[in-house]
N, CA, C, O and CB atoms as a CASP TS submission, in Angstrom:
PFRMAT TS
TARGET T0000
AUTHOR 0000-0000-0000
METHOD Language model
MODEL 1
PARENT N/A
ATOM      1  N   MET     1       9.247  12.300  21.756  1.00  0.00           N
ATOM      2  CA  MET     1       9.474  12.168  23.185  1.00  0.00           C
ATOM      3  C   MET     1      10.183  13.411  23.749  1.00  0.00           C
ATOM      4  O   MET     1       9.918  13.835  24.874  1.00  0.00           O
ATOM      5  CB  MET     1      10.298  10.906  23.472  1.00  0.00           C
ATOM      6  N   ALA     2      11.062  13.965  22.966  1.00  0.00           N
ATOM      7  CA  ALA     2      11.786  15.154  23.427  1.00  0.00           C
ATOM      8  C   ALA     2      10.827  16.321  23.659  1.00  0.00           C
ATOM      9  O   ALA     2      10.972  17.073  24.623  1.00  0.00           O
ATOM     10  CB  ALA     2      12.868  15.554  22.406  1.00  0.00           C
ATOM     11  N   LYS     3       9.847  16.463  22.763  1.00  0.00           N
ATOM     12  CA  LYS     3       8.868  17.546  22.908  1.00  0.00           C
ATOM     13  C   LYS     3       8.067  17.364  24.196  1.00  0.00           C
ATOM     14  O   LYS     3       7.822  18.332  24.916  1.00  0.00           O
ATOM     15  CB  LYS     3       7.916  17.594  21.685  1.00  0.00           C
ATOM     16  N   THR     4       7.657  16.127  24.489  1.00  0.00           N
ATOM     17  CA  THR     4       6.906  15.839  25.716  1.00  0.00           C
ATOM     18  C   THR     4       7.754  16.147  26.941  1.00  0.00           C
ATOM     19  O   THR     4       7.267  16.737  27.905  1.00  0.00           O
ATOM     20  CB  THR     4       6.447  14.366  25.742  1.00  0.00           C
ATOM     21  N   PHE     5       9.010  15.752  26.907  1.00  0.00           N
ATOM     22  CA  PHE     5       9.907  15.988  28.044  1.00  0.00           C
ATOM     23  C   PHE     5      10.116  17.483  28.278  1.00  0.00           C
ATOM     24  O   PHE     5      10.068  17.946  29.418  1.00  0.00           O
ATOM     25  CB  PHE     5      11.261  15.298  27.811  1.00  0.00           C
ATOM     26  N   THR     6      10.348  18.232  27.209  1.00  0.00           N
ATOM     27  CA  THR     6      10.559  19.670  27.383  1.00  0.00           C
ATOM     28  C   THR     6       9.278  20.371  27.850  1.00  0.00           C
ATOM     29  O   THR     6       9.340  21.339  28.609  1.00  0.00           O
ATOM     30  CB  THR     6      11.049  20.295  26.070  1.00  0.00           C
ATOM     31  N   PHE     7       8.111  19.877  27.393  1.00  0.00           N
ATOM     32  CA  PHE     7       6.856  20.458  27.871  1.00  0.00           C
ATOM     33  C   PHE     7       6.680  20.179  29.359  1.00  0.00           C
ATOM     34  O   PHE     7       6.220  21.048  30.099  1.00  0.00           O
ATOM     35  CB  PHE     7       5.656  19.900  27.073  1.00  0.00           C
ATOM     36  N   ALA     8       7.041  18.974  29.809  1.00  0.00           N
ATOM     37  CA  ALA     8       6.938  18.644  31.232  1.00  0.00           C
ATOM     38  C   ALA     8       7.824  19.570  32.061  1.00  0.00           C
ATOM     39  O   ALA     8       7.402  20.051  33.112  1.00  0.00           O
ATOM     40  CB  ALA     8       7.328  17.173  31.477  1.00  0.00           C
ATOM     41  N   ILE     9       9.029  19.818  31.605  1.00  0.00           N
ATOM     42  CA  ILE     9       9.927  20.730  32.318  1.00  0.00           C
ATOM     43  C   ILE     9       9.331  22.132  32.350  1.00  0.00           C
ATOM     44  O   ILE     9       9.375  22.807  33.379  1.00  0.00           O
ATOM     45  CB  ILE     9      11.324  20.755  31.655  1.00  0.00           C
ATOM     46  N   LEU    10       8.780  22.563  31.238  1.00  0.00           N
ATOM     47  CA  LEU    10       8.145  23.878  31.172  1.00  0.00           C
ATOM     48  C   LEU    10       6.977  23.965  32.148  1.00  0.00           C
ATOM     49  O   LEU    10       6.825  24.961  32.855  1.00  0.00           O
ATOM     50  CB  LEU    10       7.665  24.171  29.744  1.00  0.00           C
ATOM     51  N   HIS    11       6.150  22.918  32.185  1.00  0.00           N
ATOM     52  CA  HIS    11       4.989  22.885  33.075  1.00  0.00           C
ATOM     53  C   HIS    11       5.434  22.964  34.542  1.00  0.00           C
ATOM     54  O   HIS    11       4.893  23.755  35.315  1.00  0.00           O
ATOM     55  CB  HIS    11       4.156  21.599  32.832  1.00  0.00           C
ATOM     56  N   PHE    12       6.417  22.148  34.920  1.00  0.00           N
ATOM     57  CA  PHE    12       6.932  22.185  36.292  1.00  0.00           C
ATOM     58  C   PHE    12       7.493  23.565  36.619  1.00  0.00           C
ATOM     59  O   PHE    12       7.267  24.090  37.710  1.00  0.00           O
ATOM     60  CB  PHE    12       8.018  21.109  36.493  1.00  0.00           C
ATOM     61  N   SER    13       8.223  24.150  35.676  1.00  0.00           N
ATOM     62  CA  SER    13       8.837  25.464  35.901  1.00  0.00           C
ATOM     63  C   SER    13       7.786  26.547  36.117  1.00  0.00           C
ATOM     64  O   SER    13       7.918  27.379  37.015  1.00  0.00           O
ATOM     65  CB  SER    13       9.731  25.840  34.720  1.00  0.00           C
ATOM     66  N   VAL    14       6.754  26.533  35.300  1.00  0.00           N
ATOM     67  CA  VAL    14       5.688  27.541  35.440  1.00  0.00           C
ATOM     68  C   VAL    14       4.970  27.364  36.776  1.00  0.00           C
ATOM     69  O   VAL    14       4.729  28.339  37.487  1.00  0.00           O
ATOM     70  CB  VAL    14       4.672  27.438  34.265  1.00  0.00           C
ATOM     71  N   ALA    15       4.626  26.117  37.119  1.00  0.00           N
ATOM     72  CA  ALA    15       3.931  25.861  38.390  1.00  0.00           C
ATOM     73  C   ALA    15       4.787  26.317  39.568  1.00  0.00           C
ATOM     74  O   ALA    15       4.283  26.951  40.496  1.00  0.00           O
ATOM     75  CB  ALA    15       3.588  24.357  38.532  1.00  0.00           C
ATOM     76  N   PHE    16       6.078  25.996  39.532  1.00  0.00           N
ATOM     77  CA  PHE    16       6.968  26.400  40.625  1.00  0.00           C
ATOM     78  C   PHE    16       7.083  27.916  40.694  1.00  0.00           C
ATOM     79  O   PHE    16       6.950  28.501  41.769  1.00  0.00           O
ATOM     80  CB  PHE    16       8.361  25.771  40.450  1.00  0.00           C
ATOM     81  N   THR    17       7.327  28.550  39.567  1.00  0.00           N
ATOM     82  CA  THR    17       7.549  29.999  39.554  1.00  0.00           C
ATOM     83  C   THR    17       6.329  30.764  40.050  1.00  0.00           C
ATOM     84  O   THR    17       6.460  31.674  40.869  1.00  0.00           O
ATOM     85  CB  THR    17       7.908  30.464  38.149  1.00  0.00           C
ATOM     86  N   ILE    18       5.160  30.408  39.569  1.00  0.00           N
ATOM     87  CA  ILE    18       3.946  31.112  39.996  1.00  0.00           C
ATOM     88  C   ILE    18       3.710  30.915  41.491  1.00  0.00           C
ATOM     89  O   ILE    18       3.406  31.868  42.209  1.00  0.00           O
ATOM     90  CB  ILE    18       2.722  30.618  39.195  1.00  0.00           C
ATOM     91  N   THR    19       3.850  29.674  41.956  1.00  0.00           N
ATOM     92  CA  THR    19       3.621  29.414  43.384  1.00  0.00           C
ATOM     93  C   THR    19       4.658  30.114  44.242  1.00  0.00           C
ATOM     94  O   THR    19       4.329  30.657  45.297  1.00  0.00           O
ATOM     95  CB  THR    19       3.643  27.910  43.668  1.00  0.00           C
ATOM     96  N   TYR    20       5.899  30.107  43.802  1.00  0.00           N
ATOM     97  CA  TYR    20       6.951  30.790  44.557  1.00  0.00           C
ATOM     98  C   TYR    20       6.684  32.293  44.615  1.00  0.00           C
ATOM     99  O   TYR    20       6.842  32.919  45.663  1.00  0.00           O
ATOM    100  CB  TYR    20       8.332  30.518  43.927  1.00  0.00           C
ATOM    101  N   LEU    21       6.282  32.862  43.487  1.00  0.00           N
ATOM    102  CA  LEU    21       6.000  34.301  43.474  1.00  0.00           C
ATOM    103  C   LEU    21       4.817  34.653  44.369  1.00  0.00           C
ATOM    104  O   LEU    21       4.801  35.720  44.983  1.00  0.00           O
ATOM    105  CB  LEU    21       5.726  34.773  42.049  1.00  0.00           C
ATOM    106  N   LEU    22       3.835  33.773  44.446  1.00  0.00           N
ATOM    107  CA  LEU    22       2.668  34.046  45.285  1.00  0.00           C
ATOM    108  C   LEU    22       2.931  33.807  46.763  1.00  0.00           C
ATOM    109  O   LEU    22       2.376  34.504  47.611  1.00  0.00           O
ATOM    110  CB  LEU    22       1.510  33.195  44.841  1.00  0.00           C
ATOM    111  N   THR    23       3.770  32.831  47.080  1.00  0.00           N
ATOM    112  CA  THR    23       3.966  32.457  48.483  1.00  0.00           C
ATOM    113  C   THR    23       5.333  32.844  49.042  1.00  0.00           C
ATOM    114  O   THR    23       5.477  33.030  50.250  1.00  0.00           O
ATOM    115  CB  THR    23       3.777  30.981  48.636  1.00  0.00           C
ATOM    116  N   GLY    24       6.332  32.967  48.178  1.00  0.00           N
ATOM    117  CA  GLY    24       7.694  33.236  48.636  1.00  0.00           C
ATOM    118  C   GLY    24       8.368  32.011  49.233  1.00  0.00           C
ATOM    119  O   GLY    24       9.441  32.119  49.826  1.00  0.00           O
ATOM    120  N   SER    25       7.747  30.849  49.079  1.00  0.00           N
ATOM    121  CA  SER    25       8.277  29.625  49.664  1.00  0.00           C
ATOM    122  C   SER    25       8.776  28.661  48.585  1.00  0.00           C
ATOM    123  O   SER    25       8.031  28.265  47.689  1.00  0.00           O
ATOM    124  CB  SER    25       7.211  28.947  50.521  1.00  0.00           C
ATOM    125  N   ILE    26      10.057  28.294  48.697  1.00  0.00           N
ATOM    126  CA  ILE    26      10.620  27.312  47.766  1.00  0.00           C
ATOM    127  C   ILE    26       9.992  25.939  48.008  1.00  0.00           C
ATOM    128  O   ILE    26       9.746  25.195  47.058  1.00  0.00           O
ATOM    129  CB  ILE    26      12.163  27.235  47.915  1.00  0.00           C
ATOM    130  N   VAL    27       9.732  25.600  49.267  1.00  0.00           N
ATOM    131  CA  VAL    27       9.150  24.298  49.598  1.00  0.00           C
ATOM    132  C   VAL    27       7.738  24.171  49.021  1.00  0.00           C
ATOM    133  O   VAL    27       7.416  23.173  48.376  1.00  0.00           O
ATOM    134  CB  VAL    27       9.120  24.095  51.128  1.00  0.00           C
ATOM    135  N   ILE    28       6.910  25.166  49.251  1.00  0.00           N
ATOM    136  CA  ILE    28       5.541  25.122  48.717  1.00  0.00           C
ATOM    137  C   ILE    28       5.572  25.159  47.192  1.00  0.00           C
ATOM    138  O   ILE    28       4.810  24.442  46.542  1.00  0.00           O
ATOM    139  CB  ILE    28       4.696  26.302  49.266  1.00  0.00           C
ATOM    140  N   GLY    29       6.440  25.983  46.617  1.00  0.00           N
ATOM    141  CA  GLY    29       6.575  26.034  45.160  1.00  0.00           C
ATOM    142  C   GLY    29       6.960  24.689  44.594  1.00  0.00           C
ATOM    143  O   GLY    29       6.417  24.262  43.576  1.00  0.00           O
ATOM    144  N   GLY    30       7.903  24.010  45.251  1.00  0.00           N
ATOM    145  CA  GLY    30       8.324  22.679  44.798  1.00  0.00           C
ATOM    146  C   GLY    30       7.217  21.646  44.938  1.00  0.00           C
ATOM    147  O   GLY    30       7.016  20.809  44.057  1.00  0.00           O
ATOM    148  N   ALA    31       6.502  21.713  46.053  1.00  0.00           N
ATOM    149  CA  ALA    31       5.413  20.755  46.279  1.00  0.00           C
ATOM    150  C   ALA    31       4.305  20.934  45.234  1.00  0.00           C
ATOM    151  O   ALA    31       3.819  19.960  44.659  1.00  0.00           O
ATOM    152  CB  ALA    31       4.834  20.923  47.704  1.00  0.00           C
ATOM    153  N   ILE    32       3.924  22.160  45.005  1.00  0.00           N
ATOM    154  CA  ILE    32       2.877  22.431  44.014  1.00  0.00           C
ATOM    155  C   ILE    32       3.356  22.021  42.622  1.00  0.00           C
ATOM    156  O   ILE    32       2.586  21.460  41.841  1.00  0.00           O
ATOM    157  CB  ILE    32       2.481  23.932  44.029  1.00  0.00           C
ATOM    158  N   ALA    33       4.622  22.297  42.309  1.00  0.00           N
ATOM    159  CA  ALA    33       5.168  21.944  40.992  1.00  0.00           C
ATOM    160  C   ALA    33       5.148  20.441  40.767  1.00  0.00           C
ATOM    161  O   ALA    33       5.096  19.995  39.621  1.00  0.00           O
ATOM    162  CB  ALA    33       6.596  22.469  40.847  1.00  0.00           C
ATOM    163  N   LEU    34       5.188  19.652  41.830  1.00  0.00           N
ATOM    164  CA  LEU    34       5.121  18.194  41.690  1.00  0.00           C
ATOM    165  C   LEU    34       3.684  17.680  41.720  1.00  0.00           C
ATOM    166  O   LEU    34       3.323  16.785  40.955  1.00  0.00           O
ATOM    167  CB  LEU    34       5.927  17.525  42.797  1.00  0.00           C
ATOM    168  N   ILE    35       2.873  18.246  42.598  1.00  0.00           N
ATOM    169  CA  ILE    35       1.508  17.743  42.793  1.00  0.00           C
ATOM    170  C   ILE    35       0.573  18.158  41.657  1.00  0.00           C
ATOM    171  O   ILE    35      -0.180  17.331  41.143  1.00  0.00           O
ATOM    172  CB  ILE    35       0.951  18.242  44.122  1.00  0.00           C
ATOM    173  N   GLU    36       0.614  19.407  41.270  1.00  0.00           N
ATOM    174  CA  GLU    36      -0.327  19.921  40.267  1.00  0.00           C
ATOM    175  C   GLU    36      -0.253  19.154  38.944  1.00  0.00           C
ATOM    176  O   GLU    36      -1.296  18.748  38.433  1.00  0.00           O
ATOM    177  CB  GLU    36      -0.057  21.397  40.015  1.00  0.00           C
ATOM    178  N   PRO    37       0.934  18.939  38.367  1.00  0.00           N
ATOM    179  CA  PRO    37       0.972  18.176  37.111  1.00  0.00           C
ATOM    180  C   PRO    37       0.497  16.726  37.279  1.00  0.00           C
ATOM    181  O   PRO    37      -0.107  16.167  36.363  1.00  0.00           O
ATOM    182  CB  PRO    37       2.385  18.183  36.551  1.00  0.00           C
ATOM    183  N   ALA    38       0.761  16.122  38.424  1.00  0.00           N
ATOM    184  CA  ALA    38       0.304  14.747  38.659  1.00  0.00           C
ATOM    185  C   ALA    38      -1.225  14.698  38.691  1.00  0.00           C
ATOM    186  O   ALA    38      -1.832  13.822  38.076  1.00  0.00           O
ATOM    187  CB  ALA    38       0.890  14.192  39.987  1.00  0.00           C
ATOM    188  N   VAL    39      -1.836  15.627  39.397  1.00  0.00           N
ATOM    189  CA  VAL    39      -3.301  15.680  39.467  1.00  0.00           C
ATOM    190  C   VAL    39      -3.877  16.009  38.087  1.00  0.00           C
ATOM    191  O   VAL    39      -4.880  15.426  37.673  1.00  0.00           O
ATOM    192  CB  VAL    39      -3.766  16.733  40.517  1.00  0.00           C
ATOM    193  N   ASN    40      -3.249  16.931  37.389  1.00  0.00           N
ATOM    194  CA  ASN    40      -3.696  17.296  36.050  1.00  0.00           C
ATOM    195  C   ASN    40      -3.669  16.106  35.102  1.00  0.00           C
ATOM    196  O   ASN    40      -4.550  15.968  34.253  1.00  0.00           O
ATOM    197  CB  ASN    40      -2.836  18.415  35.499  1.00  0.00           C
ATOM    198  N   THR    41      -2.671  15.252  35.238  1.00  0.00           N
ATOM    199  CA  THR    41      -2.566  14.061  34.393  1.00  0.00           C
ATOM    200  C   THR    41      -3.739  13.127  34.623  1.00  0.00           C
ATOM    201  O   THR    41      -4.306  12.601  33.665  1.00  0.00           O
ATOM    202  CB  THR    41      -1.252  13.326  34.661  1.00  0.00           C
ATOM    203  N   VAL    42      -4.111  12.914  35.873  1.00  0.00           N
ATOM    204  CA  VAL    42      -5.242  12.040  36.197  1.00  0.00           C
ATOM    205  C   VAL    42      -6.551  12.652  35.682  1.00  0.00           C
ATOM    206  O   VAL    42      -7.382  11.957  35.099  1.00  0.00           O
ATOM    207  CB  VAL    42      -5.324  11.799  37.729  1.00  0.00           C
ATOM    208  N   VAL    43      -6.721  13.944  35.902  1.00  0.00           N
ATOM    209  CA  VAL    43      -7.929  14.624  35.442  1.00  0.00           C
ATOM    210  C   VAL    43      -8.025  14.560  33.918  1.00  0.00           C
ATOM    211  O   VAL    43      -9.104  14.337  33.369  1.00  0.00           O
ATOM    212  CB  VAL    43      -7.942  16.093  35.921  1.00  0.00           C
ATOM    213  N   PHE    44      -6.886  14.755  33.234  1.00  0.00           N
ATOM    214  CA  PHE    44      -6.896  14.700  31.775  1.00  0.00           C
ATOM    215  C   PHE    44      -7.321  13.318  31.283  1.00  0.00           C
ATOM    216  O   PHE    44      -8.040  13.219  30.289  1.00  0.00           O
ATOM    217  CB  PHE    44      -5.514  15.058  31.218  1.00  0.00           C
ATOM    218  N   TYR    45      -6.894  12.257  31.954  1.00  0.00           N
ATOM    219  CA  TYR    45      -7.267  10.895  31.572  1.00  0.00           C
ATOM    220  C   TYR    45      -8.796  10.753  31.526  1.00  0.00           C
ATOM    221  O   TYR    45      -9.351  10.247  30.550  1.00  0.00           O
ATOM    222  CB  TYR    45      -6.657   9.867  32.562  1.00  0.00           C
ATOM    223  N   PHE    46      -9.460  11.201  32.582  1.00  0.00           N
ATOM    224  CA  PHE    46     -10.919  11.097  32.636  1.00  0.00           C
ATOM    225  C   PHE    46     -11.587  12.059  31.645  1.00  0.00           C
ATOM    226  O   PHE    46     -12.604  11.716  31.042  1.00  0.00           O
ATOM    227  CB  PHE    46     -11.416  11.382  34.061  1.00  0.00           C
ATOM    228  N   HIS    47     -11.034  13.231  31.480  1.00  0.00           N
ATOM    229  CA  HIS    47     -11.535  14.193  30.505  1.00  0.00           C
ATOM    230  C   HIS    47     -11.487  13.584  29.109  1.00  0.00           C
ATOM    231  O   HIS    47     -12.441  13.710  28.342  1.00  0.00           O
ATOM    232  CB  HIS    47     -10.717  15.505  30.555  1.00  0.00           C
ATOM    233  N   ASP    48     -10.395  12.934  28.784  1.00  0.00           N
ATOM    234  CA  ASP    48     -10.231  12.302  27.478  1.00  0.00           C
ATOM    235  C   ASP    48     -11.239  11.173  27.278  1.00  0.00           C
ATOM    236  O   ASP    48     -11.777  11.013  26.183  1.00  0.00           O
ATOM    237  CB  ASP    48      -8.808  11.767  27.322  1.00  0.00           C
ATOM    238  N   LYS    49     -11.500  10.388  28.327  1.00  0.00           N
ATOM    239  CA  LYS    49     -12.487   9.302  28.228  1.00  0.00           C
ATOM    240  C   LYS    49     -13.880   9.855  27.938  1.00  0.00           C
ATOM    241  O   LYS    49     -14.610   9.297  27.118  1.00  0.00           O
ATOM    242  CB  LYS    49     -12.510   8.474  29.528  1.00  0.00           C
ATOM    243  N   VAL    50     -14.247  10.934  28.598  1.00  0.00           N
ATOM    244  CA  VAL    50     -15.563  11.553  28.373  1.00  0.00           C
ATOM    245  C   VAL    50     -15.662  12.053  26.937  1.00  0.00           C
ATOM    246  O   VAL    50     -16.678  11.831  26.278  1.00  0.00           O
ATOM    247  CB  VAL    50     -15.804  12.722  29.369  1.00  0.00           C
ATOM    248  N   TRP    51     -14.621  12.728  26.438  1.00  0.00           N
ATOM    249  CA  TRP    51     -14.650  13.243  25.074  1.00  0.00           C
ATOM    250  C   TRP    51     -14.723  12.120  24.053  1.00  0.00           C
ATOM    251  O   TRP    51     -15.406  12.257  23.038  1.00  0.00           O
ATOM    252  CB  TRP    51     -13.428  14.103  24.811  1.00  0.00           C
ATOM    253  N   LYS    52     -14.038  11.019  24.299  1.00  0.00           N
ATOM    254  CA  LYS    52     -14.110   9.883  23.368  1.00  0.00           C
ATOM    255  C   LYS    52     -15.529   9.327  23.324  1.00  0.00           C
ATOM    256  O   LYS    52     -16.013   8.946  22.258  1.00  0.00           O
ATOM    257  CB  LYS    52     -13.111   8.771  23.780  1.00  0.00           C
ATOM    258  N   ARG    53     -16.193   9.278  24.463  1.00  0.00           N
ATOM    259  CA  ARG    53     -17.585   8.811  24.506  1.00  0.00           C
ATOM    260  C   ARG    53     -18.490   9.759  23.726  1.00  0.00           C
ATOM    261  O   ARG    53     -19.354   9.313  22.972  1.00  0.00           O
ATOM    262  CB  ARG    53     -18.075   8.689  25.967  1.00  0.00           C
ATOM    263  N   ILE    54     -18.294  11.061  23.905  1.00  0.00           N
ATOM    264  CA  ILE    54     -19.094  12.058  23.178  1.00  0.00           C
ATOM    265  C   ILE    54     -18.865  11.915  21.675  1.00  0.00           C
ATOM    266  O   ILE    54     -19.821  11.933  20.899  1.00  0.00           O
ATOM    267  CB  ILE    54     -18.739  13.499  23.645  1.00  0.00           C
ATOM    268  N   GLU    55     -17.610  11.775  21.260  1.00  0.00           N
ATOM    269  CA  GLU    55     -17.307  11.645  19.841  1.00  0.00           C
ATOM    270  C   GLU    55     -17.897  10.359  19.260  1.00  0.00           C
ATOM    271  O   GLU    55     -18.373  10.349  18.125  1.00  0.00           O
ATOM    272  CB  GLU    55     -15.796  11.676  19.620  1.00  0.00           C
ATOM    273  N   SER    56     -17.866   9.285  20.035  1.00  0.00           N
ATOM    274  CA  SER    56     -18.455   8.016  19.572  1.00  0.00           C
ATOM    275  C   SER    56     -19.951   8.160  19.356  1.00  0.00           C
ATOM    276  O   SER    56     -20.491   7.665  18.366  1.00  0.00           O
ATOM    277  CB  SER    56     -18.179   6.888  20.583  1.00  0.00           C
ATOM    278  N   ARG    57     -20.621   8.836  20.279  1.00  0.00           N
ATOM    279  CA  ARG    57     -22.069   9.052  20.143  1.00  0.00           C
ATOM    280  C   ARG    57     -22.376   9.917  18.924  1.00  0.00           C
ATOM    281  O   ARG    57     -23.321   9.643  18.185  1.00  0.00           O
ATOM    282  CB  ARG    57     -22.641   9.710  21.415  1.00  0.00           C
ATOM    283  N   GLN    58     -21.581  10.953  18.719  1.00  0.00           N
ATOM    284  CA  GLN    58     -21.802  11.820  17.567  1.00  0.00           C
ATOM    285  C   GLN    58     -21.616  11.043  16.266  1.00  0.00           C
ATOM    286  O   GLN    58     -22.387  11.212  15.321  1.00  0.00           O
ATOM    287  CB  GLN    58     -20.849  13.026  17.610  1.00  0.00           C
ATOM    288  N   THR    59     -20.604  10.201  16.220  1.00  0.00           N
ATOM    289  CA  THR    59     -20.357   9.381  15.033  1.00  0.00           C
ATOM    290  C   THR    59     -21.506   8.405  14.812  1.00  0.00           C
ATOM    291  O   THR    59     -21.988   8.247  13.690  1.00  0.00           O
ATOM    292  CB  THR    59     -19.027   8.617  15.166  1.00  0.00           C
ATOM    293  N   ALA    60     -21.938   7.756  15.879  1.00  0.00           N
ATOM    294  CA  ALA    60     -23.051   6.806  15.766  1.00  0.00           C
ATOM    295  C   ALA    60     -24.321   7.506  15.299  1.00  0.00           C
ATOM    296  O   ALA    60     -25.050   6.971  14.464  1.00  0.00           O
ATOM    297  CB  ALA    60     -23.301   6.108  17.113  1.00  0.00           C
ATOM    298  N   ASN    61     -24.591   8.689  15.826  1.00  0.00           N
ATOM    299  CA  ASN    61     -25.783   9.444  15.411  1.00  0.00           C
ATOM    300  C   ASN    61     -25.692   9.859  13.942  1.00  0.00           C
ATOM    301  O   ASN    61     -26.690   9.824  13.224  1.00  0.00           O
ATOM    302  CB  ASN    61     -25.964  10.691  16.298  1.00  0.00           C
ATOM    303  N   ALA    62     -24.506  10.247  13.501  1.00  0.00           N
ATOM    304  CA  ALA    62     -24.326  10.639  12.103  1.00  0.00           C
ATOM    305  C   ALA    62     -24.533   9.440  11.180  1.00  0.00           C
ATOM    306  O   ALA    62     -25.159   9.564  10.127  1.00  0.00           O
ATOM    307  CB  ALA    62     -22.925  11.244  11.886  1.00  0.00           C
ATOM    308  N   ILE    63     -24.012   8.287  11.573  1.00  0.00           N
ATOM    309  CA  ILE    63     -24.185   7.072  10.767  1.00  0.00           C
ATOM    310  C   ILE    63     -25.660   6.692  10.709  1.00  0.00           C
ATOM    311  O   ILE    63     -26.187   6.338   9.654  1.00  0.00           O
ATOM    312  CB  ILE    63     -23.349   5.900  11.346  1.00  0.00           C
ATOM    313  N   LYS    64     -26.313   6.773  11.861  1.00  0.00           N
ATOM    314  CA  LYS    64     -27.742   6.435  11.921  1.00  0.00           C
ATOM    315  C   LYS    64     -28.551   7.383  11.029  1.00  0.00           C
ATOM    316  O   LYS    64     -29.446   6.951  10.302  1.00  0.00           O
ATOM    317  CB  LYS    64     -28.259   6.501  13.387  1.00  0.00           C
ATOM    318  N   LYS    65     -28.232   8.660  11.092  1.00  0.00           N
ATOM    319  CA  LYS    65     -28.945   9.652  10.288  1.00  0.00           C
ATOM    320  C   LYS    65     -28.714   9.392   8.800  1.00  0.00           C
ATOM    321  O   LYS    65     -29.655   9.440   8.007  1.00  0.00           O
ATOM    322  CB  LYS    65     -28.492  11.082  10.660  1.00  0.00           C
ATOM    323  N   ASN    66     -27.477   9.120   8.423  1.00  0.00           N
ATOM    324  CA  ASN    66     -27.172   8.837   7.011  1.00  0.00           C
ATOM    325  C   ASN    66     -27.860   7.549   6.552  1.00  0.00           C
ATOM    326  O   ASN    66     -28.334   7.470   5.419  1.00  0.00           O
ATOM    327  CB  ASN    66     -25.642   8.724   6.799  1.00  0.00           C
ATOM    328  N   HIS    67     -27.915   6.569   7.405  1.00  0.00           N
ATOM    329  CA  HIS    67     -28.590   5.311   7.068  1.00  0.00           C
ATOM    330  C   HIS    67     -30.087   5.531   6.835  1.00  0.00           C
ATOM    331  O   HIS    67     -30.674   4.978   5.904  1.00  0.00           O
ATOM    332  CB  HIS    67     -28.377   4.275   8.187  1.00  0.00           C
ATOM    333  N   GLN    68     -30.685   6.343   7.692  1.00  0.00           N
ATOM    334  CA  GLN    68     -32.113   6.647   7.548  1.00  0.00           C
ATOM    335  C   GLN    68     -32.377   7.398   6.242  1.00  0.00           C
ATOM    336  O   GLN    68     -33.385   7.151   5.580  1.00  0.00           O
ATOM    337  CB  GLN    68     -32.613   7.479   8.752  1.00  0.00           C
ATOM    338  N   LEU    69     -31.489   8.302   5.870  1.00  0.00           N
ATOM    339  CA  LEU    69     -31.646   9.017   4.612  1.00  0.00           C
ATOM    340  C   LEU    69     -31.516   8.063   3.429  1.00  0.00           C
ATOM    341  O   LEU    69     -32.246   8.190   2.446  1.00  0.00           O
ATOM    342  CB  LEU    69     -30.613  10.143   4.504  1.00  0.00           C
ATOM    343  N   TYR    70     -30.603   7.121   3.518  1.00  0.00           N
ATOM    344  CA  TYR    70     -30.373   6.157   2.447  1.00  0.00           C
ATOM    345  C   TYR    70     -31.579   5.227   2.289  1.00  0.00           C
ATOM    346  O   TYR    70     -32.012   4.941   1.173  1.00  0.00           O
ATOM    347  CB  TYR    70     -29.098   5.337   2.726  1.00  0.00           C
ATOM    348  N   VAL    71     -32.116   4.757   3.422  1.00  0.00           N
ATOM    349  CA  VAL    71     -33.255   3.843   3.387  1.00  0.00           C
ATOM    350  C   VAL    71     -34.501   4.568   2.866  1.00  0.00           C
ATOM    351  O   VAL    71     -35.302   3.976   2.144  1.00  0.00           O
ATOM    352  CB  VAL    71     -33.521   3.252   4.794  1.00  0.00           C
ATOM    353  N   SER    72     -34.665   5.836   3.227  1.00  0.00           N
ATOM    354  CA  SER    72     -35.843   6.611   2.817  1.00  0.00           C
ATOM    355  C   SER    72     -35.814   6.941   1.333  1.00  0.00           C
ATOM    356  O   SER    72     -36.864   7.136   0.720  1.00  0.00           O
ATOM    357  CB  SER    72     -35.937   7.900   3.627  1.00  0.00           C
ATOM    358  N   ALA    73     -34.629   7.005   0.752  1.00  0.00           N
ATOM    359  CA  ALA    73     -34.515   7.433  -0.652  1.00  0.00           C
ATOM    360  C   ALA    73     -34.859   6.364  -1.590  1.00  0.00           C
ATOM    361  O   ALA    73     -34.811   6.568  -2.803  1.00  0.00           O
ATOM    362  CB  ALA    73     -33.155   7.909  -0.957  1.00  0.00           C
TER
END
């Protein structure tokens, strides 16, 4: 949990620093530092679901292929 917490702080810090350097605004830097990680979390959730589906299909195809080889032998 500590690693996750420190990564979150690092992520917020990087988002704030980059936005502040680009805009010169503490308010915009703070807003982006809060919004960007929240949006990224939601996007990652769906990204992970898609990858799990892809991995499941690959596993199913491998099992099917191995089964066909076994039956043919």
